[in-house]
C-alpha positions in Angstrom: -7.9 2.5 45.3 -6.4 4.4 42.6 -8.0 4.5 39.1 -5.9 2.4 38.0 -4.2 4.6 35.2 -0.9 3.0 36.4 -1.9 -0.7 36.7 -0.9 -1.2 32.9 2.8 0.5 33.6 3.8 -2.2 36.2 1.9 -5.0 35.0 4.4 -8.3 34.3 3.7 -11.5 32.6 3.4 -13.1 35.5 1.8 -12.6 37.8 -0.7 -10.1 36.3 -4.2 -9.5 37.0 -5.3 -10.8 33.2 -2.8 -14.1 33.5 -4.7 -14.7 37.1 -8.3 -14.5 35.5 -7.0 -15.7 32.2 -5.6 -19.0 34.4 -9.2 -19.3 36.4 -11.4 -19.1 33.6 -9.0 -22.3 32.0 -9.1 -24.4 35.6 -13.0 -23.5 35.8 -13.9 -24.7 31.9 -11.3 -27.8 32.4 -13.5 -28.6 35.8 -16.7 -28.4 34.0 -15.4 -30.0 30.8 -14.8 -33.0 33.1 -18.1 -32.6 34.6 -19.8 -32.6 31.8 -18.5 -34.9 29.5 -20.5 -37.8 30.7 -23.6 -35.8 29.5 -21.8 -35.8 25.9 -21.5 -32.0 26.2 -18.2 -29.6 26.7 -18.3 -26.3 29.0 -18.5 -24.2 25.8 -21.6 -25.9 25.2 -23.7 -25.4 28.6 -24.7 -22.1 27.9 -26.7 -22.9 24.3 -28.2 -25.9 26.2 -29.2 -23.6 29.2 -30.0 -20.7 26.9 -32.5 -22.8 24.9 -33.9 -24.6 27.8 -34.4 -21.5 29.6 -35.6 -19.8 26.4 -33.4 -17.0 26.6 -32.3 -17.2 22.8 -34.1 -19.1 20.2 -31.9 -18.2 16.8 -28.7 -18.7 16.0 -28.6 -14.7 15.9 -29.6 -14.5 19.1 -27.5 -17.4 20.7 -24.4 -15.6 19.1 -25.2 -12.3 20.4 -26.1 -13.5 24.1 -23.2 -15.6 24.5 -21.0 -12.6 22.2 -19.8 -15.7 19.5 -18.9 -14.7 16.3 -21.5 -16.4 13.7 -19.3 -18.9 12.6 -18.2 -19.9 15.7 -21.8 -20.4 16.7 -22.7 -22.0 13.3 -20.1 -24.8 14.1 -20.8 -25.6 18.0 -24.7 -25.7 16.8 -23.3 -28.0 14.2 -21.8 -30.5 16.9 -24.5 -30.0 19.2 -26.8 -31.0 16.6 -25.0 -34.1 15.3 -24.7 -35.0 19.0 -28.8 -34.8 19.1 -29.0 -32.2 21.4 -31.2 -29.8 19.4 -33.0 -29.6 16.4 -32.8 -26.4 13.6 -35.9 -25.7 12.4 -38.1 -23.2 10.0 -40.3 -20.6 12.1 -43.9 -21.3 11.6 -44.2 -17.2 12.2 -41.5 -16.4 9.7 -39.8 -18.9 7.4 -36.8 -17.1 7.0 -36.0 -17.6 10.3 -34.3 -20.8 11.9 -35.6 -21.5 15.3 -33.4 -23.7 17.7 -35.3 -26.4 19.8 -33.9 -29.2 22.2 -34.0 -32.4 21.0 -35.3 -34.8 24.6 -31.8 -35.9 24.6 -31.2 -32.3 25.3 -33.4 -31.5 27.8 -32.7 -34.2 29.6 -29.0 -32.3 30.0 -30.7 -29.6 30.5 -32.3 -30.9 33.4 -28.9 -32.2 34.7 -26.4 -29.2 34.2 -27.7 -27.1 37.2 -27.0 -29.6 39.7 -23.5 -30.1 37.8 -22.7 -27.0 37.5 -23.3 -26.0 41.1 -21.6 -29.3 42.3 -18.0 -27.6 40.0 -18.7 -24.2 41.3 -19.2 -25.2 44.8 -15.7 -26.9 44.7 -14.0 -24.7 43.2 -15.3 -21.8 45.7 -14.6 -24.2 48.6 -13.2 -22.2 51.5 -14.4 -19.1 50.2 -17.1 -17.4 52.7 -20.2 -16.5 51.4 -18.9 -12.6 51.9 -16.1 -13.5 49.6 -18.1 -15.0 47.3 -20.6 -11.9 46.3 -17.5 -9.7 46.6 -15.9 -11.5 43.9 -18.9 -11.5 41.6 -19.4 -7.9 42.4 -15.6 -7.3 42.0 -16.0 -9.4 38.5 -19.5 -7.3 37.5 -18.0 -4.1 38.1 -14.8 -5.2 35.5 -16.9 -6.3 33.0 -19.3 -3.3 33.2 -16.1 -1.1 32.5 -16.2 -2.3 28.9 -19.0 -0.4 27.2 -19.3 -3.5 24.3 -19.9 -6.1 27.2 -21.3 -4.0 30.3 -24.7 -5.5 29.6 -23.6 -9.1 29.4 -24.2 -9.5 32.9 -26.9 -7.2 34.4 -29.7 -7.4 36.7 -31.5 -10.5 38.3 -30.7 -12.7 35.0 -27.0 -12.5 36.4 -25.7 -14.6 39.2 -25.5 -12.9 42.5 -26.5 -9.6 40.4 -28.4 -6.7 41.2 -32.3 -6.9 40.8 -32.3 -3.4 40.3 -31.2 -3.9 36.5 -27.8 -2.0 37.4 -24.6 -4.1 36.2 -24.0 -5.1 40.0 -22.5 -1.1 40.6 -23.6 1.0 43.3 -25.8 3.8 42.0 -23.1 6.3 43.4 -20.3 4.6 41.4 -18.7 6.8 38.6 -17.2 3.9 37.0 -13.4 5.4 37.4 -12.4 2.6 39.8 -12.6 4.8 43.0 -14.3 3.4 46.2 
C-alpha cells in the first residue's frame, strides 16, 4: 500500500472515498432515525442519552467535548431533549456554578431500549458481512480517525466498539502512521 500522497490528486467527486464515507454516514443516520423515532429521538440525540446513561459525561461541556460538538449546537440539542422530557439540567451540589445533566424516567427508559435498537440497525446494515470483514472495517476506520491529531483520541481503547483493549487507537503498535502495512 502506498503512503496515500497521490490519492487526493486522483479523487473525483464520485466515486471517491469521501463520497462513500459521507453516504455511508447518511444512510446509517437515516436508518437510525427511523429506528429511534418511536422513542421520540433522532440519531444525533442517541449519543447524549447513552453518555448520560453510561455516566461518561455529566455536564454540557463534557458532552460537547466527548461528542465533538460546538457548545452552541450542544445547547440547542440539550434544549430539545429537555423540552421532550428526556433530561433535566440541575445545579451541581458540589459546585453551584456547574450545571449537570440528569436523565428523567423517560430518558432512562429510552436509554435502556437504545442498545437493542442500535444493534438491530447495525445487524441489518452489516447483513452479508463476515465477522472478519466487520473487524477489518472497524480497524480501518479506527486507523482513519486516528490519523487526525484533533480527533484521534475520540475512539480509543476498550470504550471503542471493537477497539483495542490496550488503550491504543486500534492501530498495530508497530504501525508508524504512514499508511504502510
